[in-house]
C-alpha angles and dihedrals in degrees: 000000000000115000130208118216132188115220113197107201092019094149093063130091100274094025096057091051089049092051091051089050093051096050093041087056091057100257128120122250137190121195123212111191137147092210093227089132102359131085125233089207089061093060112100108248090228089067127078117243130211121185105218147121132237088225088071110077092188092060090048093051092047093050097044093044092051096083145335112294122205092202146332129235114204114203101142113113143124099259114183112115095195093048090049090060090053094043105026097158091054090055094042093052105035101043100044091036093054092044091049092054091049094048091048093049091050090053093048093048097045100252106157104188132052129173113200124198103224126170144238084240089083087077095056115184095355119184096217128073127221097035121221128192092268095057108120112260115232107158114213096196138043088245091058091044091055091052090050091052091052091050088055090048090055092051090055091045089056094044095050104025106022096242107163113219147175124209110201111196102203120201109202117336111211145147130054142260108292088221089064100236100101133046147142117296114156124169104237099020113219104163118107102228098052090041091052091046093051091048090050091049093047094246095124139015122281115304117262113229106209106214131345099190103075121129092260130110095268099021096253129107118274120221139178109235119202126185116249091232089058089051089056091057090047089055094049094046091047091053089054092045096056090065081082103036143327115278145192116210133183106214120201143100094270095241133082137224125200123233089252091052090052091051090050090050092051090049092048095049094041092046094231142081119272107229111225146157132204118253132178125276121281118234113254098025113132117211094231133029114166125153131226100211095180094112097055090043092050098043101038106020091242113167125174116239093200106059104164134063092231091058091051093047093046093056091049092047094050091052094046093049090052094043107036092161096044117230109325147326121263089256092055090048090056091048091052090053094048 
């Protein structure tokens, strides 16, 4: 039977890929997005689009009362770790507040399943690597703390109201749609791989390397990078899995790459040197973040298709070369909404 899902934040990087995956699989999808960071041109034309904000409870009630929903995907958050350390109260009020309104609206309108995009940042400066779902959570940033608060909200929503949920703790989303239509286009861009690609292609100044004195093999932070298409399959499998029970999953490849290794990969795939300079550490950046994805693999059968850093980088580079300006200008965005 065909399902109909609501994707909150479906015009963003991960959300737009998820929307394309849902409709390509034969299900119906509606996107709710305020377009503050998303792109209308990234939304699959087979999906319905509603311009709206989680801060507006009237919009939420209208959308959730409009039909029967088989599940909700929540991917709409402020998401800059560094910014959260400069403006902690903004992150600790907006992200949990918006999620709380969405969870409450789901309960009131009879939505039984919700998949939440959490983050590896909930673990903070964890001692263990790789990190499994039982690793103690000690967020090292206001961004991570906000994600942790929402995870706790969902546990109470299940306990009191029976809302089934999945918390997917992503480790570093990267890459681009293998079909070439979708990619990563943040304004401003803060993710390492697109920044390194743009520096290599001469689209921006030399890359800033934030800290080279961490307790890692080459002194730079180590991260687990997972392709955005593999994150789509994790979302869809998690939505199926919570028919049985609520779950928490760490989603990554299970191996880490340092910042210098990423820069080397970009240079190798692009065929040129990535210009860079060393800068100081950023507040809230753990030295290591590597996932142990064994639970999601065991319980859902999830397996990543893109298993090497070079594959991930190559897909991102192809999209960026073909879309040097991203999706659209602000003027075009307004015309699409007209």
